C-alpha positions in Angstrom: 0.0 0.0 0.0 0.9 3.7 -0.2 2.3 3.7 3.3 5.0 1.2 2.4 6.8 4.0 0.6 7.1 6.1 3.8 10.4 6.4 5.6 10.3 4.1 8.7 10.5 7.1 11.1 7.5 8.9 9.4 3.9 8.6 10.5 0.8 8.7 8.3 0.4 12.3 9.3 3.1 13.0 6.7 0.3 13.0 4.2 0.1 16.7 5.1 3.9 17.2 5.0 5.4 19.2 2.1 2.2 21.2 1.6 1.6 24.8 2.4 -1.0 27.5 1.6 -0.1 29.6 -1.4 0.5 33.2 -0.4 -0.9 34.3 -3.7 -4.1 32.5 -4.3 -4.7 30.5 -1.0 -4.6 27.1 -2.8 -3.0 24.1 -1.2 0.3 23.6 -2.9 3.6 21.7 -2.4 6.8 23.5 -1.5 8.8 21.7 -4.3 6.7 22.8 -7.3 4.9 25.8 -8.7 1.4 26.5 -7.4 -1.0 24.4 -9.6 -3.6 27.1 -9.5 -1.8 30.5 -10.0 1.6 29.4 -11.0 3.4 31.0 -8.1 7.1 30.0 -8.0 8.7 27.2 -6.1 9.3 28.1 -2.5 12.9 29.1 -1.8 13.8 28.7 1.8 16.9 29.6 3.7 17.9 32.3 6.2 17.2 35.9 6.2 18.3 38.8 8.4 16.1 40.7 10.9 17.1 43.6 13.0 15.7 44.4 16.5 15.0 47.9 17.9 18.6 48.0 19.2 20.1 47.4 15.9 21.2 43.8 16.6 20.9 41.5 13.6 19.7 37.9 13.7 19.6 35.1 11.2 16.1 33.6 11.0 15.0 30.6 9.1 12.2 31.0 6.5 8.9 29.5 7.5 5.6 28.8 5.8 2.2 27.7 7.2 1.1 24.1 7.0 -1.8 23.2 4.7 -3.7 21.2 7.3 -6.8 22.9 8.7 -6.0 22.3 12.3 -4.1 19.9 14.6 -7.0 17.5 14.4 -6.0 16.6 10.8 -2.8 15.1 12.1 -4.5 13.4 15.0 -7.0 11.6 12.8 -4.3 10.2 10.6 -2.3 9.1 13.6 -5.3 7.4 15.1 -6.0 5.6 11.8 -2.4 4.4 11.7 -2.5 3.2 15.2 -5.8 1.4 14.7 -4.6 -0.3 11.5 -1.3 -1.4 13.0 -2.6 -2.6 16.4 -2.6 -6.4 16.9 -6.1 -8.0 16.7 -7.0 -10.4 19.5 -9.1 -13.4 18.6 -11.3 -12.9 21.6 -12.0 -9.2 21.3 -15.5 -8.4 22.7 -16.9 -6.6 19.7 -15.7 -9.4 17.4 -17.8 -11.9 19.3 -20.8 -9.5 18.9 -20.4 -9.5 15.1 -18.3 -6.4 14.7 -15.3 -6.3 12.5 -12.3 -5.7 14.7 -11.3 -3.0 12.2 -14.7 -1.2 12.2 -13.2 1.8 14.1 -11.1 2.5 11.1 -14.1 3.2 8.9 -15.8 5.3 11.6 -12.7 7.3 12.2 -12.1 8.0 8.6 -15.7 9.2 8.0 -15.4 11.6 10.9 -12.2 12.9 9.5 -13.8 13.3 6.0 -16.7 15.2 7.5 -14.3 17.7 9.1 -12.7 18.4 5.7 -16.0 18.8 4.0 -16.9 21.5 6.6 -13.5 23.2 6.0 -14.2 23.2 2.3 -17.6 24.8 2.8 -16.3 27.4 5.3 -13.5 28.4 2.8 -16.1 28.8 0.1 -18.1 31.1 2.3 -15.2 33.1 3.8 -16.6 36.4 2.6 -19.9 35.7 4.3 -20.5 37.1 7.9 -19.5 34.6 10.5 -22.9 34.4 12.1 -24.5 33.5 8.8 -21.9 30.8 8.1 -22.6 29.2 11.5 -26.3 29.3 11.0 -26.1 27.8 7.5 -23.8 25.0 8.8 -26.1 24.3 11.7 -29.2 24.2 9.4 -27.3 21.8 7.1 -25.6 19.6 9.6 -26.0 16.3 7.8 -23.2 15.2 5.6 -25.7 14.3 2.9 -26.9 17.8 2.7 -23.4 19.2 2.8 -22.2 17.1 -0.1 -25.3 17.8 -2.2 -28.0 20.4 -1.5 -26.0 22.8 0.5 -22.9 22.3 -1.6 -25.1 23.4 -4.6 -25.9 26.6 -2.7 -22.2 27.4 -2.0 -20.6 26.2 -5.2 -23.4 25.6 -7.7 -22.3 22.0 -8.0 -22.2 18.8 -5.9 -19.1 17.1 -4.4 -19.7 14.1 -6.6 -19.8 16.2 -9.7 -16.6 18.0 -8.7 -14.8 14.7 -8.1 -16.0 13.4 -11.5 -14.9 16.6 -13.2 -11.4 16.4 -11.7 -11.1 12.7 -12.7 -11.8 11.2 -9.3 -15.0 9.4 -10.2 -13.7 6.2 -8.5 -13.1 8.1 -5.3 -16.8 9.3 -5.3 -18.0 5.7 -5.8 -15.8 4.6 -2.9 -17.0 7.5 -0.6 -20.7 6.6 -1.4 -20.1 3.1 -0.3 -18.4 4.1 2.9 -21.2 6.5 3.7 -23.9 3.9 3.1 -22.2 1.2 5.1 -21.2 3.5 7.9 -24.9 4.6 8.1 -26.0 1.0 8.3 -23.5 0.4 11.0 -24.8 3.4 13.0 -28.4 2.2 12.7 -28.2 -1.3 14.0 -26.4 -3.3 11.4 -22.9 -3.8 12.8 -22.0 -6.3 10.1 -22.2 -3.6 7.4 -18.6 -2.7 8.1 -16.3 -5.7 7.5 -12.6 -6.2 7.3 -12.6 -5.7 3.6 -14.1 -2.2 3.8 -11.6 -1.2 6.5 -8.8 -2.4 4.3 -10.2 -0.4 1.3 -10.4 2.7 3.5 -6.7 2.4 4.3 -5.7 1.6 0.7 -7.5 4.7 -0.6 -6.5 7.1 2.1 -3.8 8.8 0.1 -5.8 9.0 -3.1 -8.8 10.4 -1.2 -6.6 13.0 0.5 -5.3 14.2 -2.9 -8.8 14.3 -4.4 -10.0 16.5 -1.6 -7.1 18.9 -2.1 -8.0 19.1 -5.8 -11.6 20.0 -5.0 -10.5 22.5 -2.4 -8.2 24.3 -4.9 -10.8 24.3 -7.6 -13.5 25.8 -5.4 -11.7 28.1 -2.9 -8.5 29.4 -4.5 -8.6 32.9 -5.9 -6.1 33.8 -8.6 -4.9 37.4 -8.4 -6.1 39.6 -11.2 -2.5 40.1 -12.5 -2.2 36.3 -12.9 -5.5 35.7 -14.8 
């Protein structure tokens, strides 16, 4: 799987490593290539000199913001990694009750996905007064509405249509299955989540991450007039 290519000392949270927010258009971009939206140049790090009010000079390393929305983005990925790697005991209680011992992976992933959908919508409404944003999100609290009806209000599209437009139709089909089976699980059908689905979630974690970034950039980045 994708994580086999990670250095041994790196966690799955490194899916966010190497990304930053473009200072020109606010897209999520890598440090090692030009911005895919506005074409801003490769980031050139290094040291620069600053002077304090007493005239003393200091060498300070360049810094850029991370592209994650908040610390929870890292936590969710670490939790998914831990749940995937932990040994499974044959006599685990929930296994005896008909649960997959990997069911938590699917539930964790879907919670993480919902936080990123909310981030996408908030970014799309960033010019709207905060109290209106909060009210709209509260009125459209279900993920189904946020991916379809409310998404149409904000972006005149749907999340599925955007994924298909960007060439990630397979990711939408996968997300639809996860959503349906997660809902069955939450409404009294614990066998809806099996080991195979949990394995699929892990296998597609990196691809889904990249598809979300593509949608985020298409819907929220703003290219400066001089670059248009």
